[in-house]
Biopython code that builds the backbone (N, CA, C, O; Angstrom):
import numpy as np
from Bio.PDB.StructureBuilder import StructureBuilder

atoms = [
    (1, "MET", "N", (-5.042, -7.118, 9.419)),
    (1, "MET", "CA", (-4.441, -6.503, 8.355)),
    (1, "MET", "C", (-2.973, -5.882, 8.867)),
    (1, "MET", "O", (-2.840, -5.534, 10.041)),
    (2, "LEU", "N", (-1.994, -5.780, 7.999)),
    (2, "LEU", "CA", (-0.963, -5.171, 8.132)),
    (2, "LEU", "C", (-0.696, -4.021, 7.062)),
    (2, "LEU", "O", (-1.213, -3.913, 5.950)),
    (3, "LEU", "N", (0.244, -3.183, 7.676)),
    (3, "LEU", "CA", (0.896, -2.257, 7.025)),
    (3, "LEU", "C", (0.920, -2.328, 5.600)),
    (3, "LEU", "O", (0.294, -1.747, 4.714)),
    (4, "ARG", "N", (1.957, -3.339, 5.625)),
    (4, "ARG", "CA", (2.592, -3.830, 4.268)),
    (4, "ARG", "C", (1.614, -4.092, 3.235)),
    (4, "ARG", "O", (1.854, -3.693, 2.095)),
    (5, "GLN", "N", (0.310, -4.845, 3.544)),
    (5, "GLN", "CA", (-0.664, -5.256, 3.057)),
    (5, "GLN", "C", (-1.351, -3.730, 2.285)),
    (5, "GLN", "O", (-1.454, -3.595, 1.065)),
    (6, "ILE", "N", (-1.695, -2.859, 3.137)),
    (6, "ILE", "CA", (-1.996, -1.861, 2.562)),
    (6, "ILE", "C", (-1.158, -1.155, 1.818)),
    (6, "ILE", "O", (-1.713, -0.623, 0.857)),
    (7, "GLN", "N", (0.276, -0.906, 1.941)),
    (7, "GLN", "CA", (1.060, -0.119, 1.044)),
    (7, "GLN", "C", (1.296, -0.844, -0.547)),
    (7, "GLN", "O", (1.744, -0.245, -1.525)),
    (8, "CYS", "N", (0.792, -2.531, -0.492)),
    (8, "CYS", "CA", (0.865, -3.082, -1.660)),
    (8, "CYS", "C", (-0.524, -2.824, -2.303)),
    (8, "CYS", "O", (-0.534, -2.501, -3.491)),
    (9, "PHE", "N", (-1.634, -2.929, -1.666)),
    (9, "PHE", "CA", (-2.807, -2.336, -1.987)),
    (9, "PHE", "C", (-2.760, -1.237, -2.797)),
    (9, "PHE", "O", (-3.216, -1.203, -3.940)),
    (10, "CYS", "N", (-2.091, -0.126, -2.093)),
    (10, "CYS", "CA", (-2.061, 1.333, -2.604)),
    (10, "CYS", "C", (-1.408, 1.376, -4.277)),
    (10, "CYS", "O", (-1.808, 1.843, -5.343)),
    (11, "ALA", "N", (-0.135, 0.576, -3.804)),
    (11, "ALA", "CA", (0.853, 0.410, -5.003)),
    (11, "ALA", "C", (-0.204, -0.147, -6.373)),
    (11, "ALA", "O", (-0.174, 0.385, -7.483)),
    (12, "VAL", "N", (-0.895, -1.040, -6.090)),
    (12, "VAL", "CA", (-1.271, -1.836, -7.227)),
    (12, "VAL", "C", (-2.637, -1.123, -7.760)),
    (12, "VAL", "O", (-3.336, -1.593, -8.658)),
    (13, "CYS", "N", (-2.936, 0.248, -6.966)),
    (13, "CYS", "CA", (-4.354, 0.957, -7.459)),
    (13, "CYS", "C", (-3.303, 1.967, -8.225)),
    (13, "CYS", "O", (-3.603, 2.349, -9.356)),
    (14, "GLU", "N", (-2.478, 2.257, -7.818)),
    (14, "GLU", "CA", (-1.631, 3.519, -8.571)),
    (14, "GLU", "C", (-0.905, 3.183, -9.505)),
    (14, "GLU", "O", (-0.608, 3.994, -10.382)),
    (15, "GLU", "N", (-0.464, 1.909, -9.514)),
    (15, "GLU", "CA", (0.497, 1.824, -10.529)),
    (15, "GLU", "C", (-0.739, 0.713, -11.781)),
    (15, "GLU", "O", (-0.231, 0.373, -12.850)),
    (16, "GLY", "N", (-1.788, 0.405, -11.581)),
    (16, "GLY", "CA", (-2.950, -0.291, -12.172)),
    (16, "GLY", "C", (-2.486, -1.796, -12.832)),
    (16, "GLY", "O", (-2.992, -2.299, -13.835)),
    (17, "SER", "N", (-1.401, -2.377, -12.015)),
    (17, "SER", "CA", (-1.121, -3.775, -12.219)),
    (17, "SER", "C", (-0.530, -4.311, -11.124)),
    (17, "SER", "O", (0.203, -3.605, -10.432)),
    (18, "PHE", "N", (-0.761, -5.618, -10.818)),
    (18, "PHE", "CA", (0.332, -6.164, -10.008)),
    (18, "PHE", "C", (1.771, -6.287, -10.192)),
    (18, "PHE", "O", (2.574, -5.982, -9.309)),
    (19, "THR", "N", (2.114, -6.756, -11.399)),
    (19, "THR", "CA", (3.689, -6.699, -11.914)),
    (19, "THR", "C", (4.298, -5.214, -11.515)),
    (19, "THR", "O", (5.329, -4.996, -10.878)),
    (20, "LYS", "N", (3.344, -4.225, -12.085)),
    (20, "LYS", "CA", (4.173, -3.002, -11.671)),
    (20, "LYS", "C", (4.269, -2.397, -10.486)),
    (20, "LYS", "O", (5.170, -1.592, -10.254)),
    (21, "ALA", "N", (3.060, -2.824, -9.338)),
    (21, "ALA", "CA", (3.385, -2.509, -8.184)),
    (21, "ALA", "C", (4.567, -3.462, -7.553)),
    (21, "ALA", "O", (5.167, -3.050, -6.560)),
    (22, "ALA", "N", (4.883, -4.663, -8.094)),
    (22, "ALA", "CA", (5.889, -5.376, -7.526)),
    (22, "ALA", "C", (7.092, -4.980, -7.852)),
    (22, "ALA", "O", (8.068, -5.184, -7.131)),
    (23, "ARG", "N", (7.137, -4.382, -8.956)),
    (23, "ARG", "CA", (8.551, -3.489, -9.351)),
    (23, "ARG", "C", (8.716, -2.510, -8.644)),
    (23, "ARG", "O", (9.812, -2.272, -8.136)),
    (24, "ARG", "N", (7.717, -1.788, -8.479)),
    (24, "ARG", "CA", (8.032, -0.404, -7.489)),
    (24, "ARG", "C", (8.324, -0.782, -6.167)),
    (24, "ARG", "O", (9.122, -0.155, -5.471)),
    (25, "LEU", "N", (7.668, -1.854, -5.759)),
    (25, "LEU", "CA", (7.789, -2.514, -4.012)),
    (25, "LEU", "C", (9.163, -3.141, -4.253)),
    (25, "LEU", "O", (9.683, -3.413, -3.171)),
    (26, "TYR", "N", (9.802, -3.411, -5.126)),
    (26, "TYR", "CA", (10.816, -4.609, -5.207)),
    (26, "TYR", "C", (10.495, -5.951, -4.707)),
    (26, "TYR", "O", (11.433, -6.654, -4.331)),
    (27, "ILE", "N", (9.466, -6.337, -4.660)),
    (27, "ILE", "CA", (9.300, -7.458, -4.486)),
    (27, "ILE", "C", (8.570, -8.607, -5.562)),
    (27, "ILE", "O", (8.132, -8.038, -6.563)),
    (28, "THR", "N", (8.451, -9.419, -5.562)),
    (28, "THR", "CA", (7.933, -10.482, -6.482)),
    (28, "THR", "C", (6.549, -10.435, -6.736)),
    (28, "THR", "O", (5.865, -10.191, -5.742)),
    (29, "GLN", "N", (5.815, -10.642, -8.039)),
    (29, "GLN", "CA", (4.318, -10.523, -8.668)),
    (29, "GLN", "C", (3.471, -11.365, -7.862)),
    (29, "GLN", "O", (2.327, -11.084, -7.504)),
    (30, "SER", "N", (4.270, -12.676, -7.537)),
    (30, "SER", "CA", (3.117, -13.525, -6.599)),
    (30, "SER", "C", (3.124, -12.921, -5.148)),
    (30, "SER", "O", (2.102, -13.079, -4.481)),
    (31, "ALA", "N", (4.176, -12.249, -4.607)),
    (31, "ALA", "CA", (4.195, -11.933, -3.173)),
    (31, "ALA", "C", (2.836, -10.739, -3.057)),
    (31, "ALA", "O", (1.983, -10.707, -2.170)),
    (32, "VAL", "N", (2.985, -9.676, -4.423)),
    (32, "VAL", "CA", (2.032, -8.971, -4.267)),
    (32, "VAL", "C", (0.571, -9.385, -4.054)),
    (32, "VAL", "O", (-0.235, -9.058, -3.183)),
    (33, "SER", "N", (0.457, -10.315, -5.255)),
    (33, "SER", "CA", (-1.115, -11.117, -5.137)),
    (33, "SER", "C", (-1.357, -11.964, -3.858)),
    (33, "SER", "O", (-2.509, -12.134, -3.456)),
    (34, "GLN", "N", (-0.276, -12.504, -3.204)),
    (34, "GLN", "CA", (-0.522, -13.109, -1.913)),
    (34, "GLN", "C", (-1.161, -12.099, -0.823)),
    (34, "GLN", "O", (-2.064, -12.346, -0.024)),
    (35, "GLN", "N", (-0.455, -10.909, -1.006)),
    (35, "GLN", "CA", (-0.391, -9.745, 0.218)),
    (35, "GLN", "C", (-2.190, -9.677, -0.191)),
    (35, "GLN", "O", (-3.079, -9.830, 0.646)),
    (36, "MET", "N", (-2.404, -9.420, -1.628)),
    (36, "MET", "CA", (-3.794, -8.901, -2.007)),
    (36, "MET", "C", (-5.006, -10.061, -1.546)),
    (36, "MET", "O", (-6.169, -9.892, -1.178)),
    (37, "LYS", "N", (-4.267, -11.182, -1.720)),
    (37, "LYS", "CA", (-5.636, -12.487, -1.643)),
    (37, "LYS", "C", (-5.452, -12.160, 0.435)),
    (37, "LYS", "O", (-6.530, -12.047, 1.018)),
    (38, "ASN", "N", (-4.286, -12.058, 1.224)),
    (38, "ASN", "CA", (-4.695, -11.978, 2.386)),
    (38, "ASN", "C", (-5.490, -10.850, 3.059)),
    (38, "ASN", "O", (-6.181, -11.113, 4.044)),
    (39, "LEU", "N", (-5.419, -9.576, 2.556)),
    (39, "LEU", "CA", (-5.834, -8.430, 2.581)),
    (39, "LEU", "C", (-7.155, -8.755, 2.216)),
    (39, "LEU", "O", (-7.820, -8.533, 3.228)),
    (40, "GLU", "N", (-7.781, -9.096, 1.462)),
    (40, "GLU", "CA", (-9.200, -9.636, 0.951)),
    (40, "GLU", "C", (-9.597, -10.335, 1.995)),
    (40, "GLU", "O", (-10.488, -9.876, 2.709)),
    (41, "THR", "N", (-9.094, -11.394, 2.235)),
    (41, "THR", "CA", (-9.564, -12.314, 3.431)),
    (41, "THR", "C", (-9.756, -11.534, 4.884)),
    (41, "THR", "O", (-10.547, -11.795, 5.790)),
    (42, "ASP", "N", (-9.048, -10.792, 4.818)),
    (42, "ASP", "CA", (-9.062, -10.163, 6.295)),
    (42, "ASP", "C", (-10.388, -8.874, 6.462)),
    (42, "ASP", "O", (-11.019, -8.387, 7.400)),
    (43, "LEU", "N", (-10.361, -8.771, 5.589)),
    (43, "LEU", "CA", (-11.820, -7.639, 5.150)),
    (43, "LEU", "C", (-12.853, -8.059, 4.684)),
    (43, "LEU", "O", (-13.771, -7.254, 4.532)),
    (44, "GLY", "N", (-13.066, -9.640, 4.255)),
    (44, "GLY", "CA", (-14.172, -10.107, 3.856)),
    (44, "GLY", "C", (-14.580, -9.691, 2.756)),
    (44, "GLY", "O", (-15.732, -10.118, 2.688)),
    (45, "VAL", "N", (-14.313, -9.001, 1.649)),
    (45, "VAL", "CA", (-14.504, -8.753, 0.387)),
    (45, "VAL", "C", (-13.576, -8.838, -0.491)),
    (45, "VAL", "O", (-12.440, -9.160, -0.144)),
    (46, "SER", "N", (-13.886, -8.563, -1.799)),
    (46, "SER", "CA", (-12.946, -8.597, -3.149)),
    (46, "SER", "C", (-12.913, -6.970, -3.138)),
    (46, "SER", "O", (-13.822, -6.153, -2.986)),
    (47, "LEU", "N", (-11.434, -6.804, -3.369)),
    (47, "LEU", "CA", (-11.129, -5.226, -3.560)),
    (47, "LEU", "C", (-10.992, -5.337, -5.058)),
    (47, "LEU", "O", (-10.937, -4.213, -5.557)),
    (48, "PHE", "N", (-10.920, -6.284, -5.921)),
    (48, "PHE", "CA", (-10.666, -5.942, -7.443)),
    (48, "PHE", "C", (-11.830, -6.771, -8.008)),
    (48, "PHE", "O", (-12.410, -7.642, -7.359)),
    (49, "GLN", "N", (-12.168, -6.370, -9.473)),
    (49, "GLN", "CA", (-13.160, -7.337, -10.141)),
    (49, "GLN", "C", (-12.256, -8.244, -10.713)),
    (49, "GLN", "O", (-11.235, -7.724, -11.163)),
    (50, "ARG", "N", (-12.350, -9.376, -10.811)),
    (50, "ARG", "CA", (-11.840, -10.671, -11.371)),
    (50, "ARG", "C", (-12.259, -10.802, -13.029)),
    (50, "ARG", "O", (-13.436, -10.574, -13.309)),
    (51, "GLY", "N", (-11.743, -11.001, -13.630)),
    (51, "GLY", "CA", (-11.967, -11.828, -15.179)),
    (51, "GLY", "C", (-11.364, -11.201, -16.330)),
    (51, "GLY", "O", (-10.829, -11.937, -17.159)),
    (52, "GLY", "N", (-11.368, -9.909, -16.512)),
    (52, "GLY", "CA", (-10.777, -9.162, -17.696)),
    (52, "GLY", "C", (-9.227, -9.225, -17.509)),
    (52, "GLY", "O", (-8.557, -9.565, -16.534)),
    (53, "ARG", "N", (-8.949, -8.885, -18.481)),
    (53, "ARG", "CA", (-7.236, -8.445, -18.523)),
    (53, "ARG", "C", (-6.684, -6.955, -17.543)),
    (53, "ARG", "O", (-5.692, -6.821, -16.826)),
    (54, "ASN", "N", (-7.623, -6.135, -17.834)),
    (54, "ASN", "CA", (-7.528, -4.597, -17.111)),
    (54, "ASN", "C", (-7.674, -5.001, -15.649)),
    (54, "ASN", "O", (-8.555, -5.804, -15.342)),
    (55, "LEU", "N", (-6.896, -4.513, -14.775)),
    (55, "LEU", "CA", (-7.421, -4.282, -13.293)),
    (55, "LEU", "C", (-8.238, -3.206, -12.835)),
    (55, "LEU", "O", (-7.871, -2.047, -13.029)),
    (56, "VAL", "N", (-9.422, -3.494, -12.185)),
    (56, "VAL", "CA", (-10.628, -2.587, -11.825)),
    (56, "VAL", "C", (-11.166, -2.901, -10.784)),
    (56, "VAL", "O", (-11.803, -3.949, -10.683)),
    (57, "LEU", "N", (-10.990, -1.934, -9.669)),
    (57, "LEU", "CA", (-11.546, -1.726, -8.524)),
    (57, "LEU", "C", (-12.920, -2.112, -8.244)),
    (57, "LEU", "O", (-13.807, -1.779, -9.031)),
    (58, "SER", "N", (-13.207, -2.857, -7.080)),
    (58, "SER", "CA", (-14.334, -3.029, -6.720)),
    (58, "SER", "C", (-15.019, -1.733, -6.345)),
    (58, "SER", "O", (-14.335, -0.709, -6.338)),
    (59, "GLU", "N", (-16.100, -1.686, -6.081)),
    (59, "GLU", "CA", (-16.699, -0.632, -5.266)),
    (59, "GLU", "C", (-16.073, -0.393, -3.569)),
    (59, "GLU", "O", (-15.887, 0.646, -2.936)),
    (60, "ALA", "N", (-15.856, -1.889, -3.186)),
    (60, "ALA", "CA", (-15.209, -1.850, -1.924)),
    (60, "ALA", "C", (-13.818, -1.127, -2.135)),
    (60, "ALA", "O", (-13.379, -0.192, -1.465)),
    (61, "GLY", "N", (-13.243, -1.734, -3.166)),
    (61, "GLY", "CA", (-11.767, -1.258, -3.313)),
    (61, "GLY", "C", (-11.146, -0.082, -3.432)),
    (61, "GLY", "O", (-10.013, 0.271, -3.104)),
    (62, "ARG", "N", (-12.539, 0.801, -4.236)),
    (62, "ARG", "CA", (-12.409, 2.154, -4.421)),
    (62, "ARG", "C", (-12.589, 2.650, -3.047)),
    (62, "ARG", "O", (-11.690, 3.418, -2.702)),
    (63, "VAL", "N", (-13.482, 2.431, -2.183)),
    (63, "VAL", "CA", (-13.724, 3.241, -1.011)),
    (63, "VAL", "C", (-12.396, 2.813, -0.044)),
    (63, "VAL", "O", (-12.020, 3.737, 0.677)),
    (64, "PHE", "N", (-11.675, 1.624, 0.071)),
    (64, "PHE", "CA", (-11.051, 1.132, 0.871)),
    (64, "PHE", "C", (-9.541, 1.983, 0.376)),
    (64, "PHE", "O", (-8.775, 2.287, 1.290)),
    (65, "TYR", "N", (-9.141, 2.351, -1.077)),
    (65, "TYR", "CA", (-8.282, 2.939, -1.648)),
    (65, "TYR", "C", (-8.550, 4.324, -0.885)),
    (65, "TYR", "O", (-7.879, 4.594, 0.111)),
    (66, "GLU", "N", (-9.443, 5.116, -1.314)),
    (66, "GLU", "CA", (-9.826, 6.380, -0.619)),
    (66, "GLU", "C", (-9.117, 6.674, 0.706)),
    (66, "GLU", "O", (-8.311, 7.532, 1.067)),
    (67, "ARG", "N", (-9.721, 5.639, 1.291)),
    (67, "ARG", "CA", (-9.309, 5.818, 2.993)),
    (67, "ARG", "C", (-7.684, 5.956, 3.263)),
    (67, "ARG", "O", (-7.033, 6.903, 3.706)),
    (68, "THR", "N", (-7.246, 4.517, 2.782)),
    (68, "THR", "CA", (-5.770, 3.823, 2.839)),
    (68, "THR", "C", (-4.899, 5.044, 1.972)),
    (68, "THR", "O", (-3.985, 5.556, 2.619)),
    (69, "ARG", "N", (-5.082, 5.489, 0.737)),
    (69, "ARG", "CA", (-4.284, 6.273, 0.713)),
    (69, "ARG", "C", (-3.613, 7.653, 1.552)),
    (69, "ARG", "O", (-2.419, 7.950, 1.507)),
    (70, "THR", "N", (-4.413, 8.226, 2.133)),
    (70, "THR", "CA", (-4.368, 9.212, 3.357)),
    (70, "THR", "C", (-3.775, 8.506, 4.395)),
    (70, "THR", "O", (-2.921, 9.215, 4.927)),
    (71, "VAL", "N", (-3.848, 7.633, 4.804)),
    (71, "VAL", "CA", (-3.109, 6.794, 5.840)),
    (71, "VAL", "C", (-1.655, 6.453, 5.503)),
    (71, "VAL", "O", (-0.698, 6.457, 6.278)),
    (72, "ILE", "N", (-1.671, 6.169, 4.258)),
    (72, "ILE", "CA", (0.095, 5.873, 3.927)),
    (72, "ILE", "C", (0.938, 7.377, 3.656)),
    (72, "ILE", "O", (2.114, 7.515, 3.994)),
    (73, "SER", "N", (0.300, 8.239, 3.132)),
    (73, "SER", "CA", (0.707, 9.312, 3.029)),
    (73, "SER", "C", (0.797, 10.207, 4.485)),
    (73, "SER", "O", (1.718, 11.020, 4.552)),
    (74, "ASP", "N", (0.003, 10.102, 5.484)),
    (74, "ASP", "CA", (0.180, 10.276, 6.843)),
    (74, "ASP", "C", (1.473, 9.301, 7.303)),
    (74, "ASP", "O", (2.120, 9.725, 8.261)),
    (75, "ILE", "N", (1.764, 8.441, 6.894)),
    (75, "ILE", "CA", (2.447, 7.452, 7.678)),
    (75, "ILE", "C", (3.846, 8.044, 7.078)),
    (75, "ILE", "O", (4.771, 8.251, 7.863)),
    (76, "ASP", "N", (3.983, 8.284, 5.845)),
    (76, "ASP", "CA", (5.172, 8.819, 5.288)),
    (76, "ASP", "C", (5.658, 10.458, 5.500)),
    (76, "ASP", "O", (6.747, 10.929, 5.170)),
    (77, "GLN", "N", (4.785, 11.005, 5.997)),
    (77, "GLN", "CA", (4.935, 12.401, 6.762)),
    (77, "GLN", "C", (5.595, 12.435, 7.658)),
    (77, "GLN", "O", (6.520, 13.220, 7.868)),
    (78, "ALA", "N", (5.037, 11.196, 8.616)),
    (78, "ALA", "CA", (5.423, 11.038, 9.843)),
    (78, "ALA", "C", (7.152, 10.349, 10.040)),
    (78, "ALA", "O", (7.879, 10.691, 10.972)),
    (79, "ARG", "N", (7.560, 9.364, 8.979)),
    (79, "ARG", "CA", (9.006, 9.141, 9.125)),
    (79, "ARG", "C", (9.781, 10.392, 8.620)),
    (79, "ARG", "O", (10.894, 10.545, 9.123)),
    (80, "ILE", "N", (9.345, 11.366, 7.648)),
    (80, "ILE", "CA", (9.885, 12.337, 7.434)),
    (80, "ILE", "C", (10.317, 13.219, 8.642)),
    (80, "ILE", "O", (11.464, 13.598, 8.879)),
    (81, "GLU", "N", (9.191, 13.479, 9.365)),
    (81, "GLU", "CA", (9.142, 14.460, 10.813)),
    (81, "GLU", "C", (10.189, 13.800, 11.834)),
    (81, "GLU", "O", (11.052, 14.438, 12.437)),
    (82, "VAL", "N", (9.998, 12.587, 11.920)),
    (82, "VAL", "CA", (10.474, 11.763, 12.944)),
    (82, "VAL", "C", (12.178, 11.749, 12.658)),
    (82, "VAL", "O", (12.902, 11.879, 13.645)),
    (83, "ARG", "N", (12.662, 11.627, 11.615)),
    (83, "ARG", "CA", (13.896, 11.608, 11.214)),
    (83, "ARG", "C", (14.431, 12.796, 11.058)),
    (83, "ARG", "O", (15.637, 12.765, 10.813)),
    (84, "ALA", "N", (13.784, 14.172, 11.135)),
    (84, "ALA", "CA", (14.194, 15.493, 11.085)),
    (84, "ALA", "C", (14.641, 15.463, 12.646)),
    (84, "ALA", "O", (15.774, 15.692, 13.071)),
    (85, "VAL", "N", (13.427, 15.110, 13.440)),
    (85, "VAL", "CA", (13.914, 15.490, 14.988)),
    (85, "VAL", "C", (15.085, 14.493, 15.289)),
    (85, "VAL", "O", (15.977, 15.126, 15.855)),
    (86, "ALA", "N", (15.383, 13.336, 15.146)),
    (86, "ALA", "CA", (16.218, 12.760, 15.200)),
    (86, "ALA", "C", (17.564, 13.098, 14.415)),
    (86, "ALA", "O", (18.569, 12.423, 14.636)),
    (87, "GLU", "N", (17.574, 13.845, 13.762)),
    (87, "GLU", "CA", (18.911, 14.672, 12.669)),
    (87, "GLU", "C", (19.082, 15.694, 13.818)),
    (87, "GLU", "O", (20.116, 15.509, 14.460)),
    (88, "HIS", "N", (18.252, 16.814, 14.265)),
    (88, "HIS", "CA", (17.992, 17.811, 14.981)),
    (88, "HIS", "C", (18.736, 17.340, 16.384)),
    (88, "HIS", "O", (19.804, 17.812, 16.773)),
    (89, "THR", "N", (17.915, 16.249, 17.119)),
    (89, "THR", "CA", (18.648, 15.909, 18.591)),
    (89, "THR", "C", (19.932, 15.348, 18.244)),
    (89, "THR", "O", (20.796, 15.733, 19.032)),
    (90, "SER", "N", (20.288, 14.716, 17.508)),
    (90, "SER", "CA", (21.600, 14.118, 16.919)),
    (90, "SER", "C", (22.537, 15.066, 16.915)),
    (90, "SER", "O", (23.452, 14.846, 17.708)),
    (91, "SER", "N", (22.619, 16.053, 16.286)),
    (91, "SER", "CA", (23.491, 17.448, 15.940)),
    (91, "SER", "C", (23.673, 18.197, 17.326)),
    (91, "SER", "O", (24.757, 18.640, 17.703)),
    (92, "ARG", "N", (22.302, 18.304, 18.154)),
    (92, "ARG", "CA", (22.712, 18.797, 19.354)),
    (92, "ARG", "C", (23.662, 18.513, 20.357)),
    (92, "ARG", "O", (24.402, 19.271, 20.985)),
    (93, "LEU", "N", (23.480, 17.011, 20.409)),
    (93, "LEU", "CA", (24.434, 16.254, 21.371)),
    (93, "LEU", "C", (25.977, 16.263, 20.822)),
    (93, "LEU", "O", (26.800, 15.786, 21.604)),
    (94, "ARG", "N", (26.371, 16.658, 19.805)),
    (94, "ARG", "CA", (27.759, 16.482, 19.601)),
    (94, "ARG", "C", (28.213, 17.554, 19.823)),
    (94, "ARG", "O", (29.426, 17.741, 19.732)),
]
sb = StructureBuilder()
sb.init_structure("model")
sb.init_model(0)
sb.init_chain("A")
sb.init_seg("    ")
for serial, (resi, resn, name, xyz) in enumerate(atoms, 1):
    if name == "N":
        sb.init_residue(resn, " ", resi, " ")
    sb.init_atom(name, np.array(xyz, "f"), 0.0, 1.0, " ", f" {name:<3s}", serial, name[0])
structure = sb.get_structure()
């Protein structure tokens, strides 16, 4: 399981569509579909209920989203903090 797969999954959940998630991530819809297929293979479960036009999370998908959205949020916060430290360190060296 890769971070990019988790980011794609969270974007799909938040946008409610593979196409909108692809636009948000600046990648193709087929790339998002492939990431989701690979993630489901890694996990050994279906994250979405297939069949209708509307995107619906499976129970496993709902649980996975609840856990992974906090992971993504923590990673985003870590990036902000690391950049702030690097900026502070850089300005002290000048």
